[in-house]
PyMOL Python script that loads the backbone (N, CA, C, O; Angstrom):
from pymol import cmd

cmd.read_pdbstr("""\
ATOM      1  N   UNK A   1     -16.669-100.842 -66.960  1.00  0.00           N
ATOM      2  CA  UNK A   1     -17.053-100.154 -67.989  1.00  0.00           C
ATOM      3  C   UNK A   1     -18.366 -99.327 -67.671  1.00  0.00           C
ATOM      4  O   UNK A   1     -19.384 -99.866 -67.236  1.00  0.00           O
ATOM      5  N   UNK A   2     -18.261 -98.054 -67.908  1.00  0.00           N
ATOM      6  CA  UNK A   2     -19.493 -97.066 -67.778  1.00  0.00           C
ATOM      7  C   UNK A   2     -20.417 -97.453 -68.787  1.00  0.00           C
ATOM      8  O   UNK A   2     -20.093 -97.815 -69.918  1.00  0.00           O
ATOM      9  N   UNK A   3     -21.712 -97.356 -68.296  1.00  0.00           N
ATOM     10  CA  UNK A   3     -22.844 -97.652 -69.139  1.00  0.00           C
ATOM     11  C   UNK A   3     -23.218 -96.133 -69.670  1.00  0.00           C
ATOM     12  O   UNK A   3     -23.103 -95.132 -68.963  1.00  0.00           O
ATOM     13  N   UNK A   4     -23.691 -96.133 -71.051  1.00  0.00           N
ATOM     14  CA  UNK A   4     -24.087 -94.914 -71.636  1.00  0.00           C
ATOM     15  C   UNK A   4     -25.219 -94.273 -70.958  1.00  0.00           C
ATOM     16  O   UNK A   4     -26.159 -95.009 -70.658  1.00  0.00           O
ATOM     17  N   UNK A   5     -25.291 -93.020 -70.665  1.00  0.00           N
ATOM     18  CA  UNK A   5     -26.368 -92.100 -70.022  1.00  0.00           C
ATOM     19  C   UNK A   5     -27.686 -92.669 -70.721  1.00  0.00           C
ATOM     20  O   UNK A   5     -27.807 -92.826 -71.936  1.00  0.00           O
ATOM     21  N   UNK A   6     -28.624 -92.943 -69.787  1.00  0.00           N
ATOM     22  CA  UNK A   6     -30.029 -93.088 -70.361  1.00  0.00           C
ATOM     23  C   UNK A   6     -30.651 -91.910 -71.023  1.00  0.00           C
ATOM     24  O   UNK A   6     -30.612 -90.841 -70.415  1.00  0.00           O
ATOM     25  N   UNK A   7     -31.192 -91.964 -72.134  1.00  0.00           N
ATOM     26  CA  UNK A   7     -31.533 -90.703 -72.949  1.00  0.00           C
ATOM     27  C   UNK A   7     -32.598 -90.191 -72.129  1.00  0.00           C
ATOM     28  O   UNK A   7     -32.620 -88.965 -72.026  1.00  0.00           O
ATOM     29  N   UNK A   8     -33.520 -90.866 -71.497  1.00  0.00           N
ATOM     30  CA  UNK A   8     -34.778 -90.571 -70.605  1.00  0.00           C
ATOM     31  C   UNK A   8     -34.291 -89.513 -69.542  1.00  0.00           C
ATOM     32  O   UNK A   8     -35.113 -88.713 -69.096  1.00  0.00           O
ATOM     33  N   UNK A   9     -32.976 -89.485 -69.124  1.00  0.00           N
ATOM     34  CA  UNK A   9     -32.607 -88.516 -68.377  1.00  0.00           C
ATOM     35  C   UNK A   9     -32.435 -87.374 -68.719  1.00  0.00           C
ATOM     36  O   UNK A   9     -32.255 -86.529 -67.843  1.00  0.00           O
ATOM     37  N   UNK A  10     -32.438 -87.051 -69.918  1.00  0.00           N
ATOM     38  CA  UNK A  10     -32.214 -85.740 -70.397  1.00  0.00           C
ATOM     39  C   UNK A  10     -33.726 -85.011 -70.772  1.00  0.00           C
ATOM     40  O   UNK A  10     -33.743 -83.932 -71.364  1.00  0.00           O
ATOM     41  N   UNK A  11     -34.703 -85.551 -70.459  1.00  0.00           N
ATOM     42  CA  UNK A  11     -35.925 -85.168 -70.583  1.00  0.00           C
ATOM     43  C   UNK A  11     -36.428 -84.191 -69.306  1.00  0.00           C
ATOM     44  O   UNK A  11     -36.641 -84.616 -68.171  1.00  0.00           O
ATOM     45  N   UNK A  12     -36.554 -82.972 -69.681  1.00  0.00           N
ATOM     46  CA  UNK A  12     -37.003 -82.050 -68.260  1.00  0.00           C
ATOM     47  C   UNK A  12     -38.297 -82.366 -67.898  1.00  0.00           C
ATOM     48  O   UNK A  12     -39.146 -82.692 -68.728  1.00  0.00           O
ATOM     49  N   UNK A  13     -38.540 -82.275 -66.480  1.00  0.00           N
ATOM     50  CA  UNK A  13     -39.895 -82.375 -65.932  1.00  0.00           C
ATOM     51  C   UNK A  13     -40.282 -81.100 -65.323  1.00  0.00           C
ATOM     52  O   UNK A  13     -39.410 -80.335 -64.914  1.00  0.00           O
ATOM     53  N   UNK A  14     -41.644 -80.791 -65.226  1.00  0.00           N
ATOM     54  CA  UNK A  14     -42.282 -79.743 -64.681  1.00  0.00           C
ATOM     55  C   UNK A  14     -42.803 -80.188 -63.366  1.00  0.00           C
ATOM     56  O   UNK A  14     -43.631 -81.092 -63.250  1.00  0.00           O
ATOM     57  N   UNK A  15     -42.278 -79.508 -62.359  1.00  0.00           N
ATOM     58  CA  UNK A  15     -42.731 -79.912 -61.061  1.00  0.00           C
ATOM     59  C   UNK A  15     -43.594 -78.594 -60.453  1.00  0.00           C
ATOM     60  O   UNK A  15     -43.157 -77.443 -60.460  1.00  0.00           O
ATOM     61  N   UNK A  16     -44.740 -78.949 -59.994  1.00  0.00           N
ATOM     62  CA  UNK A  16     -45.572 -77.867 -59.505  1.00  0.00           C
ATOM     63  C   UNK A  16     -45.384 -77.887 -57.971  1.00  0.00           C
ATOM     64  O   UNK A  16     -45.346 -78.958 -57.366  1.00  0.00           O
ATOM     65  N   UNK A  17     -45.265 -76.680 -57.338  1.00  0.00           N
ATOM     66  CA  UNK A  17     -45.198 -76.584 -55.910  1.00  0.00           C
ATOM     67  C   UNK A  17     -46.421 -75.921 -55.337  1.00  0.00           C
ATOM     68  O   UNK A  17     -46.710 -74.762 -55.635  1.00  0.00           O
ATOM     69  N   UNK A  18     -47.126 -76.640 -54.531  1.00  0.00           N
ATOM     70  CA  UNK A  18     -48.393 -76.275 -53.876  1.00  0.00           C
ATOM     71  C   UNK A  18     -48.156 -75.559 -52.623  1.00  0.00           C
ATOM     72  O   UNK A  18     -47.776 -76.242 -51.673  1.00  0.00           O
ATOM     73  N   UNK A  19     -48.304 -74.395 -52.469  1.00  0.00           N
ATOM     74  CA  UNK A  19     -48.153 -73.665 -51.385  1.00  0.00           C
ATOM     75  C   UNK A  19     -49.469 -73.541 -50.443  1.00  0.00           C
ATOM     76  O   UNK A  19     -49.320 -73.311 -49.243  1.00  0.00           O
ATOM     77  N   UNK A  20     -50.502 -73.666 -50.897  1.00  0.00           N
ATOM     78  CA  UNK A  20     -51.684 -73.554 -50.240  1.00  0.00           C
ATOM     79  C   UNK A  20     -52.938 -73.200 -51.392  1.00  0.00           C
ATOM     80  O   UNK A  20     -52.773 -72.944 -52.585  1.00  0.00           O
ATOM     81  N   UNK A  21     -54.200 -73.271 -50.655  1.00  0.00           N
ATOM     82  CA  UNK A  21     -55.154 -73.161 -51.434  1.00  0.00           C
ATOM     83  C   UNK A  21     -56.193 -72.013 -50.891  1.00  0.00           C
ATOM     84  O   UNK A  21     -56.445 -72.097 -49.689  1.00  0.00           O
ATOM     85  N   UNK A  22     -56.795 -71.010 -51.577  1.00  0.00           N
ATOM     86  CA  UNK A  22     -57.737 -70.022 -51.211  1.00  0.00           C
ATOM     87  C   UNK A  22     -59.165 -70.452 -51.681  1.00  0.00           C
ATOM     88  O   UNK A  22     -59.362 -71.088 -52.716  1.00  0.00           O
ATOM     89  N   UNK A  23     -60.070 -70.071 -50.880  1.00  0.00           N
ATOM     90  CA  UNK A  23     -61.445 -70.523 -51.202  1.00  0.00           C
ATOM     91  C   UNK A  23     -62.474 -69.371 -50.973  1.00  0.00           C
ATOM     92  O   UNK A  23     -63.378 -69.416 -50.139  1.00  0.00           O
ATOM     93  N   UNK A  24     -62.193 -68.226 -51.910  1.00  0.00           N
ATOM     94  CA  UNK A  24     -63.020 -67.121 -51.731  1.00  0.00           C
ATOM     95  C   UNK A  24     -64.320 -67.411 -52.249  1.00  0.00           C
ATOM     96  O   UNK A  24     -64.431 -68.393 -52.983  1.00  0.00           O
ATOM     97  N   UNK A  25     -65.374 -66.675 -51.971  1.00  0.00           N
ATOM     98  CA  UNK A  25     -66.571 -66.539 -52.772  1.00  0.00           C
ATOM     99  C   UNK A  25     -66.562 -65.933 -54.094  1.00  0.00           C
ATOM    100  O   UNK A  25     -65.751 -65.031 -54.307  1.00  0.00           O
ATOM    101  N   UNK A  26     -67.448 -66.353 -55.112  1.00  0.00           N
ATOM    102  CA  UNK A  26     -67.167 -65.519 -56.354  1.00  0.00           C
ATOM    103  C   UNK A  26     -67.448 -64.129 -56.207  1.00  0.00           C
ATOM    104  O   UNK A  26     -66.766 -63.304 -56.816  1.00  0.00           O
ATOM    105  N   UNK A  27     -68.445 -63.766 -55.410  1.00  0.00           N
ATOM    106  CA  UNK A  27     -68.727 -62.253 -55.236  1.00  0.00           C
ATOM    107  C   UNK A  27     -67.308 -61.769 -54.693  1.00  0.00           C
ATOM    108  O   UNK A  27     -66.890 -60.725 -55.192  1.00  0.00           O
ATOM    109  N   UNK A  28     -66.625 -62.308 -53.867  1.00  0.00           N
ATOM    110  CA  UNK A  28     -65.163 -61.736 -53.398  1.00  0.00           C
ATOM    111  C   UNK A  28     -64.310 -61.521 -54.555  1.00  0.00           C
ATOM    112  O   UNK A  28     -63.762 -60.445 -54.796  1.00  0.00           O
ATOM    113  N   UNK A  29     -64.203 -62.645 -55.317  1.00  0.00           N
ATOM    114  CA  UNK A  29     -63.306 -62.584 -56.512  1.00  0.00           C
ATOM    115  C   UNK A  29     -63.493 -61.529 -57.528  1.00  0.00           C
ATOM    116  O   UNK A  29     -62.585 -60.979 -58.151  1.00  0.00           O
ATOM    117  N   UNK A  30     -64.923 -61.272 -57.648  1.00  0.00           N
ATOM    118  CA  UNK A  30     -65.367 -60.271 -58.470  1.00  0.00           C
ATOM    119  C   UNK A  30     -64.838 -58.803 -58.119  1.00  0.00           C
ATOM    120  O   UNK A  30     -64.754 -57.938 -58.991  1.00  0.00           O
ATOM    121  N   UNK A  31     -64.495 -58.583 -56.814  1.00  0.00           N
ATOM    122  CA  UNK A  31     -64.282 -57.307 -56.397  1.00  0.00           C
ATOM    123  C   UNK A  31     -62.780 -57.154 -56.166  1.00  0.00           C
ATOM    124  O   UNK A  31     -62.308 -56.070 -55.822  1.00  0.00           O
ATOM    125  N   UNK A  32     -61.997 -58.291 -56.365  1.00  0.00           N
ATOM    126  CA  UNK A  32     -60.567 -57.985 -56.327  1.00  0.00           C
ATOM    127  C   UNK A  32     -59.885 -57.004 -57.230  1.00  0.00           C
ATOM    128  O   UNK A  32     -60.391 -56.803 -58.333  1.00  0.00           O
ATOM    129  N   UNK A  33     -58.865 -56.415 -56.908  1.00  0.00           N
ATOM    130  CA  UNK A  33     -58.316 -55.422 -57.484  1.00  0.00           C
ATOM    131  C   UNK A  33     -56.666 -55.549 -57.396  1.00  0.00           C
ATOM    132  O   UNK A  33     -56.244 -56.307 -56.523  1.00  0.00           O
ATOM    133  N   UNK A  34     -55.829 -54.956 -58.122  1.00  0.00           N
ATOM    134  CA  UNK A  34     -54.474 -55.028 -58.041  1.00  0.00           C
ATOM    135  C   UNK A  34     -54.081 -54.649 -56.343  1.00  0.00           C
ATOM    136  O   UNK A  34     -54.559 -53.646 -55.813  1.00  0.00           O
ATOM    137  N   UNK A  35     -53.343 -55.401 -55.750  1.00  0.00           N
ATOM    138  CA  UNK A  35     -52.843 -55.143 -54.444  1.00  0.00           C
ATOM    139  C   UNK A  35     -53.722 -55.837 -53.369  1.00  0.00           C
ATOM    140  O   UNK A  35     -53.427 -55.771 -52.176  1.00  0.00           O
ATOM    141  N   UNK A  36     -54.630 -56.392 -53.751  1.00  0.00           N
ATOM    142  CA  UNK A  36     -55.641 -57.121 -52.893  1.00  0.00           C
ATOM    143  C   UNK A  36     -54.912 -58.339 -52.276  1.00  0.00           C
ATOM    144  O   UNK A  36     -54.069 -58.889 -52.985  1.00  0.00           O
ATOM    145  N   UNK A  37     -55.124 -58.777 -51.143  1.00  0.00           N
ATOM    146  CA  UNK A  37     -54.426 -59.990 -50.599  1.00  0.00           C
ATOM    147  C   UNK A  37     -55.411 -61.153 -50.391  1.00  0.00           C
ATOM    148  O   UNK A  37     -56.390 -61.015 -49.657  1.00  0.00           O
ATOM    149  N   UNK A  38     -55.158 -62.254 -51.016  1.00  0.00           N
ATOM    150  CA  UNK A  38     -55.941 -63.386 -51.027  1.00  0.00           C
ATOM    151  C   UNK A  38     -55.302 -64.505 -49.799  1.00  0.00           C
ATOM    152  O   UNK A  38     -54.263 -65.137 -49.991  1.00  0.00           O
ATOM    153  N   UNK A  39     -55.979 -64.594 -48.752  1.00  0.00           N
ATOM    154  CA  UNK A  39     -55.383 -65.525 -47.769  1.00  0.00           C
ATOM    155  C   UNK A  39     -55.447 -66.925 -48.201  1.00  0.00           C
ATOM    156  O   UNK A  39     -56.412 -67.403 -48.796  1.00  0.00           O
ATOM    157  N   UNK A  40     -54.242 -67.650 -47.836  1.00  0.00           N
ATOM    158  CA  UNK A  40     -54.326 -69.058 -48.041  1.00  0.00           C
ATOM    159  C   UNK A  40     -54.553 -69.812 -46.750  1.00  0.00           C
ATOM    160  O   UNK A  40     -54.591 -69.281 -45.640  1.00  0.00           O
ATOM    161  N   UNK A  41     -54.719 -71.253 -47.031  1.00  0.00           N
ATOM    162  CA  UNK A  41     -55.176 -72.178 -45.872  1.00  0.00           C
ATOM    163  C   UNK A  41     -53.963 -72.553 -45.109  1.00  0.00           C
ATOM    164  O   UNK A  41     -54.122 -73.377 -44.209  1.00  0.00           O
ATOM    165  N   UNK A  42     -52.723 -72.059 -45.333  1.00  0.00           N
ATOM    166  CA  UNK A  42     -51.521 -72.451 -44.730  1.00  0.00           C
ATOM    167  C   UNK A  42     -50.777 -71.350 -44.147  1.00  0.00           C
ATOM    168  O   UNK A  42     -50.955 -70.167 -44.438  1.00  0.00           O
ATOM    169  N   UNK A  43     -49.915 -71.807 -43.290  1.00  0.00           N
ATOM    170  CA  UNK A  43     -48.889 -70.703 -42.662  1.00  0.00           C
ATOM    171  C   UNK A  43     -47.739 -70.814 -43.250  1.00  0.00           C
ATOM    172  O   UNK A  43     -47.498 -71.857 -43.857  1.00  0.00           O
ATOM    173  N   UNK A  44     -46.799 -69.788 -43.199  1.00  0.00           N
ATOM    174  CA  UNK A  44     -45.559 -69.499 -43.741  1.00  0.00           C
ATOM    175  C   UNK A  44     -44.562 -70.736 -43.553  1.00  0.00           C
ATOM    176  O   UNK A  44     -43.714 -71.086 -44.375  1.00  0.00           O
ATOM    177  N   UNK A  45     -44.806 -71.291 -42.398  1.00  0.00           N
ATOM    178  CA  UNK A  45     -43.782 -72.326 -42.023  1.00  0.00           C
ATOM    179  C   UNK A  45     -44.258 -73.716 -42.296  1.00  0.00           C
ATOM    180  O   UNK A  45     -43.508 -74.672 -42.099  1.00  0.00           O
ATOM    181  N   UNK A  46     -45.514 -73.870 -42.754  1.00  0.00           N
ATOM    182  CA  UNK A  46     -45.993 -75.245 -43.197  1.00  0.00           C
ATOM    183  C   UNK A  46     -45.323 -75.847 -44.514  1.00  0.00           C
ATOM    184  O   UNK A  46     -44.976 -75.163 -45.476  1.00  0.00           O
ATOM    185  N   UNK A  47     -45.225 -76.911 -44.433  1.00  0.00           N
ATOM    186  CA  UNK A  47     -44.492 -77.590 -45.490  1.00  0.00           C
ATOM    187  C   UNK A  47     -45.209 -77.436 -47.049  1.00  0.00           C
ATOM    188  O   UNK A  47     -46.426 -77.613 -47.096  1.00  0.00           O
ATOM    189  N   UNK A  48     -44.666 -77.194 -48.000  1.00  0.00           N
ATOM    190  CA  UNK A  48     -45.182 -77.243 -49.289  1.00  0.00           C
ATOM    191  C   UNK A  48     -45.298 -78.559 -50.020  1.00  0.00           C
ATOM    192  O   UNK A  48     -44.531 -79.452 -49.661  1.00  0.00           O
ATOM    193  N   UNK A  49     -46.051 -78.773 -50.883  1.00  0.00           N
ATOM    194  CA  UNK A  49     -45.967 -80.159 -51.573  1.00  0.00           C
ATOM    195  C   UNK A  49     -45.495 -80.131 -53.199  1.00  0.00           C
ATOM    196  O   UNK A  49     -45.823 -79.257 -54.002  1.00  0.00           O
ATOM    197  N   UNK A  50     -44.818 -81.065 -53.424  1.00  0.00           N
ATOM    198  CA  UNK A  50     -44.352 -80.926 -54.869  1.00  0.00           C
ATOM    199  C   UNK A  50     -45.113 -82.166 -55.673  1.00  0.00           C
ATOM    200  O   UNK A  50     -45.255 -83.282 -55.173  1.00  0.00           O
ATOM    201  N   UNK A  51     -45.537 -81.831 -56.876  1.00  0.00           N
ATOM    202  CA  UNK A  51     -46.207 -82.762 -57.569  1.00  0.00           C
ATOM    203  C   UNK A  51     -45.549 -82.580 -59.109  1.00  0.00           C
ATOM    204  O   UNK A  51     -45.109 -81.560 -59.642  1.00  0.00           O
ATOM    205  N   UNK A  52     -45.652 -83.995 -59.636  1.00  0.00           N
ATOM    206  CA  UNK A  52     -45.564 -84.004 -61.066  1.00  0.00           C
ATOM    207  C   UNK A  52     -46.762 -84.688 -61.614  1.00  0.00           C
ATOM    208  O   UNK A  52     -47.095 -85.850 -61.378  1.00  0.00           O
ATOM    209  N   UNK A  53     -47.424 -83.754 -62.442  1.00  0.00           N
ATOM    210  CA  UNK A  53     -48.928 -83.985 -62.762  1.00  0.00           C
ATOM    211  C   UNK A  53     -49.644 -83.911 -61.451  1.00  0.00           C
ATOM    212  O   UNK A  53     -49.377 -83.020 -60.645  1.00  0.00           O
ATOM    213  N   UNK A  54     -50.575 -84.851 -61.213  1.00  0.00           N
ATOM    214  CA  UNK A  54     -51.367 -85.175 -60.011  1.00  0.00           C
ATOM    215  C   UNK A  54     -50.749 -85.899 -58.978  1.00  0.00           C
ATOM    216  O   UNK A  54     -51.323 -86.080 -57.904  1.00  0.00           O
ATOM    217  N   UNK A  55     -49.444 -86.397 -59.257  1.00  0.00           N
ATOM    218  CA  UNK A  55     -48.900 -87.153 -58.198  1.00  0.00           C
ATOM    219  C   UNK A  55     -47.998 -86.561 -57.378  1.00  0.00           C
ATOM    220  O   UNK A  55     -47.027 -85.962 -57.840  1.00  0.00           O
ATOM    221  N   UNK A  56     -48.248 -86.678 -55.972  1.00  0.00           N
ATOM    222  CA  UNK A  56     -47.498 -86.039 -54.886  1.00  0.00           C
ATOM    223  C   UNK A  56     -46.187 -86.729 -54.918  1.00  0.00           C
ATOM    224  O   UNK A  56     -46.204 -87.957 -54.833  1.00  0.00           O
ATOM    225  N   UNK A  57     -44.788 -85.969 -55.055  1.00  0.00           N
ATOM    226  CA  UNK A  57     -43.662 -86.630 -55.142  1.00  0.00           C
ATOM    227  C   UNK A  57     -42.641 -86.406 -53.730  1.00  0.00           C
ATOM    228  O   UNK A  57     -41.773 -87.184 -53.335  1.00  0.00           O
ATOM    229  N   UNK A  58     -43.036 -85.131 -53.143  1.00  0.00           N
ATOM    230  CA  UNK A  58     -42.209 -84.774 -52.125  1.00  0.00           C
ATOM    231  C   UNK A  58     -42.949 -83.541 -51.279  1.00  0.00           C
ATOM    232  O   UNK A  58     -43.943 -82.937 -51.683  1.00  0.00           O
ATOM    233  N   UNK A  59     -42.397 -83.344 -50.272  1.00  0.00           N
ATOM    234  CA  UNK A  59     -42.856 -82.237 -49.530  1.00  0.00           C
ATOM    235  C   UNK A  59     -41.434 -81.594 -49.031  1.00  0.00           C
ATOM    236  O   UNK A  59     -40.356 -82.187 -48.992  1.00  0.00           O
ATOM    237  N   UNK A  60     -41.703 -80.188 -48.647  1.00  0.00           N
ATOM    238  CA  UNK A  60     -40.421 -79.556 -48.495  1.00  0.00           C
ATOM    239  C   UNK A  60     -40.706 -78.042 -47.860  1.00  0.00           C
ATOM    240  O   UNK A  60     -41.871 -77.651 -47.785  1.00  0.00           O
ATOM    241  N   UNK A  61     -39.751 -77.312 -47.465  1.00  0.00           N
ATOM    242  CA  UNK A  61     -39.860 -75.895 -46.863  1.00  0.00           C
ATOM    243  C   UNK A  61     -39.567 -74.981 -47.799  1.00  0.00           C
ATOM    244  O   UNK A  61     -38.624 -75.248 -48.544  1.00  0.00           O
ATOM    245  N   UNK A  62     -40.225 -73.819 -47.969  1.00  0.00           N
ATOM    246  CA  UNK A  62     -39.767 -72.762 -48.731  1.00  0.00           C
ATOM    247  C   UNK A  62     -38.561 -72.047 -48.102  1.00  0.00           C
ATOM    248  O   UNK A  62     -38.404 -71.872 -46.894  1.00  0.00           O
ATOM    249  N   UNK A  63     -37.705 -71.645 -49.110  1.00  0.00           N
ATOM    250  CA  UNK A  63     -36.408 -70.844 -48.608  1.00  0.00           C
ATOM    251  C   UNK A  63     -36.074 -69.730 -49.818  1.00  0.00           C
ATOM    252  O   UNK A  63     -36.441 -69.825 -50.989  1.00  0.00           O
ATOM    253  N   UNK A  64     -35.354 -68.751 -49.279  1.00  0.00           N
ATOM    254  CA  UNK A  64     -34.875 -67.790 -50.061  1.00  0.00           C
ATOM    255  C   UNK A  64     -33.491 -68.090 -50.425  1.00  0.00           C
ATOM    256  O   UNK A  64     -32.835 -68.505 -49.469  1.00  0.00           O
ATOM    257  N   UNK A  65     -32.923 -68.009 -51.418  1.00  0.00           N
ATOM    258  CA  UNK A  65     -31.730 -68.153 -51.724  1.00  0.00           C
ATOM    259  C   UNK A  65     -30.854 -66.940 -51.474  1.00  0.00           C
ATOM    260  O   UNK A  65     -31.357 -65.816 -51.464  1.00  0.00           O
ATOM    261  N   UNK A  66     -29.582 -67.132 -51.275  1.00  0.00           N
ATOM    262  CA  UNK A  66     -28.605 -66.142 -50.858  1.00  0.00           C
ATOM    263  C   UNK A  66     -27.779 -65.734 -52.212  1.00  0.00           C
ATOM    264  O   UNK A  66     -28.164 -66.128 -53.313  1.00  0.00           O
ATOM    265  N   UNK A  67     -26.706 -64.980 -52.063  1.00  0.00           N
ATOM    266  CA  UNK A  67     -25.539 -64.739 -52.689  1.00  0.00           C
ATOM    267  C   UNK A  67     -26.252 -64.221 -54.267  1.00  0.00           C
ATOM    268  O   UNK A  67     -27.171 -63.402 -54.305  1.00  0.00           O
ATOM    269  N   UNK A  68     -25.697 -64.805 -55.417  1.00  0.00           N
ATOM    270  CA  UNK A  68     -25.962 -64.259 -56.765  1.00  0.00           C
ATOM    271  C   UNK A  68     -27.595 -64.552 -57.014  1.00  0.00           C
ATOM    272  O   UNK A  68     -28.226 -63.965 -57.893  1.00  0.00           O
ATOM    273  N   UNK A  69     -28.143 -65.474 -56.175  1.00  0.00           N
ATOM    274  CA  UNK A  69     -29.474 -65.697 -56.557  1.00  0.00           C
ATOM    275  C   UNK A  69     -30.392 -65.163 -55.487  1.00  0.00           C
ATOM    276  O   UNK A  69     -31.510 -65.674 -55.421  1.00  0.00           O
ATOM    277  N   UNK A  70     -30.084 -64.235 -54.665  1.00  0.00           N
ATOM    278  CA  UNK A  70     -30.708 -63.383 -53.573  1.00  0.00           C
ATOM    279  C   UNK A  70     -32.263 -63.111 -53.858  1.00  0.00           C
ATOM    280  O   UNK A  70     -32.463 -62.408 -54.849  1.00  0.00           O
ATOM    281  N   UNK A  71     -33.224 -63.480 -53.265  1.00  0.00           N
ATOM    282  CA  UNK A  71     -34.492 -63.331 -53.649  1.00  0.00           C
ATOM    283  C   UNK A  71     -35.182 -64.106 -54.271  1.00  0.00           C
ATOM    284  O   UNK A  71     -36.390 -63.932 -54.426  1.00  0.00           O
ATOM    285  N   UNK A  72     -34.460 -65.204 -54.786  1.00  0.00           N
ATOM    286  CA  UNK A  72     -35.103 -66.345 -55.593  1.00  0.00           C
ATOM    287  C   UNK A  72     -35.502 -67.367 -54.587  1.00  0.00           C
ATOM    288  O   UNK A  72     -34.781 -67.665 -53.635  1.00  0.00           O
ATOM    289  N   UNK A  73     -36.898 -68.000 -54.866  1.00  0.00           N
ATOM    290  CA  UNK A  73     -37.447 -68.959 -53.924  1.00  0.00           C
ATOM    291  C   UNK A  73     -36.881 -70.235 -54.299  1.00  0.00           C
ATOM    292  O   UNK A  73     -36.476 -70.420 -55.446  1.00  0.00           O
ATOM    293  N   UNK A  74     -36.823 -71.191 -53.341  1.00  0.00           N
ATOM    294  CA  UNK A  74     -36.312 -72.592 -53.630  1.00  0.00           C
ATOM    295  C   UNK A  74     -37.087 -73.357 -52.547  1.00  0.00           C
ATOM    296  O   UNK A  74     -37.774 -72.837 -51.668  1.00  0.00           O
ATOM    297  N   UNK A  75     -36.867 -74.735 -52.750  1.00  0.00           N
ATOM    298  CA  UNK A  75     -37.617 -75.710 -51.904  1.00  0.00           C
ATOM    299  C   UNK A  75     -36.655 -76.643 -51.371  1.00  0.00           C
ATOM    300  O   UNK A  75     -36.026 -77.351 -52.157  1.00  0.00           O
ATOM    301  N   UNK A  76     -36.435 -76.743 -49.904  1.00  0.00           N
ATOM    302  CA  UNK A  76     -35.628 -77.863 -49.436  1.00  0.00           C
ATOM    303  C   UNK A  76     -36.409 -78.998 -48.999  1.00  0.00           C
ATOM    304  O   UNK A  76     -37.298 -78.900 -48.152  1.00  0.00           O
ATOM    305  N   UNK A  77     -36.080 -80.082 -49.576  1.00  0.00           N
ATOM    306  CA  UNK A  77     -36.948 -81.319 -49.573  1.00  0.00           C
ATOM    307  C   UNK A  77     -36.822 -81.968 -48.041  1.00  0.00           C
ATOM    308  O   UNK A  77     -35.723 -82.216 -47.545  1.00  0.00           O
ATOM    309  N   UNK A  78     -37.769 -82.151 -47.526  1.00  0.00           N
ATOM    310  CA  UNK A  78     -37.925 -82.675 -46.157  1.00  0.00           C
ATOM    311  C   UNK A  78     -38.526 -84.094 -46.107  1.00  0.00           C
ATOM    312  O   UNK A  78     -38.485 -84.860 -45.145  1.00  0.00           O
ATOM    313  N   UNK A  79     -39.098 -84.314 -47.325  1.00  0.00           N
ATOM    314  CA  UNK A  79     -39.662 -85.906 -47.248  1.00  0.00           C
ATOM    315  C   UNK A  79     -39.870 -86.057 -48.970  1.00  0.00           C
ATOM    316  O   UNK A  79     -40.349 -85.245 -49.762  1.00  0.00           O
ATOM    317  N   UNK A  80     -39.377 -87.266 -49.176  1.00  0.00           N
ATOM    318  CA  UNK A  80     -39.289 -87.631 -50.592  1.00  0.00           C
ATOM    319  C   UNK A  80     -40.222 -88.985 -50.718  1.00  0.00           C
ATOM    320  O   UNK A  80     -40.037 -89.967 -50.000  1.00  0.00           O
ATOM    321  N   UNK A  81     -41.201 -88.910 -51.677  1.00  0.00           N
ATOM    322  CA  UNK A  81     -42.054 -90.221 -51.772  1.00  0.00           C
ATOM    323  C   UNK A  81     -41.247 -91.363 -52.377  1.00  0.00           C
ATOM    324  O   UNK A  81     -40.331 -91.177 -53.178  1.00  0.00           O
ATOM    325  N   UNK A  82     -41.635 -92.522 -51.954  1.00  0.00           N
ATOM    326  CA  UNK A  82     -41.102 -93.812 -52.643  1.00  0.00           C
ATOM    327  C   UNK A  82     -42.049 -93.831 -53.989  1.00  0.00           C
ATOM    328  O   UNK A  82     -43.280 -93.851 -54.027  1.00  0.00           O
ATOM    329  N   UNK A  83     -41.243 -93.821 -54.931  1.00  0.00           N
ATOM    330  CA  UNK A  83     -42.042 -93.697 -56.161  1.00  0.00           C
ATOM    331  C   UNK A  83     -42.784 -95.046 -56.523  1.00  0.00           C
ATOM    332  O   UNK A  83     -43.447 -95.045 -57.560  1.00  0.00           O
ATOM    333  N   UNK A  84     -42.736 -96.081 -55.836  1.00  0.00           N
ATOM    334  CA  UNK A  84     -43.507 -97.142 -55.948  1.00  0.00           C
ATOM    335  C   UNK A  84     -44.905 -97.052 -55.250  1.00  0.00           C
ATOM    336  O   UNK A  84     -45.852 -97.780 -55.548  1.00  0.00           O
ATOM    337  N   UNK A  85     -44.932 -96.042 -54.252  1.00  0.00           N
ATOM    338  CA  UNK A  85     -46.223 -95.787 -53.291  1.00  0.00           C
ATOM    339  C   UNK A  85     -46.405 -94.452 -53.168  1.00  0.00           C
ATOM    340  O   UNK A  85     -45.498 -93.725 -53.571  1.00  0.00           O
ATOM    341  N   UNK A  86     -47.425 -93.947 -52.676  1.00  0.00           N
ATOM    342  CA  UNK A  86     -47.639 -92.421 -52.321  1.00  0.00           C
ATOM    343  C   UNK A  86     -47.129 -92.051 -50.962  1.00  0.00           C
ATOM    344  O   UNK A  86     -46.843 -92.830 -50.052  1.00  0.00           O
ATOM    345  N   UNK A  87     -47.063 -90.823 -50.962  1.00  0.00           N
ATOM    346  CA  UNK A  87     -46.868 -90.132 -49.562  1.00  0.00           C
ATOM    347  C   UNK A  87     -48.142 -90.240 -48.833  1.00  0.00           C
ATOM    348  O   UNK A  87     -48.247 -89.770 -47.700  1.00  0.00           O
TER     349      UNK A  87
END
""", "prot")
cmd.dss("prot")
cmd.show_as("cartoon", "prot")
cmd.util.cbc("prot")
cmd.orient("prot")
């Protein structure tokens, strides 16, 4: 006999993807304009981190989708946290 679906499974989660951090000086921020480039502390091939709230839940690689979703970013998971411990 199948069990009824858990209603908690219908609640959407917001996952934040961290691709890097920038540490400009305030004076540099005050001079930024449209088209400015803000360098991050990571390279394009470095893993990204996935968070729910402040909890790290996984790591992965950025990818660009093909076909009907061409140009859309996605993350291929390479490491998933054991929800009982941290990564």
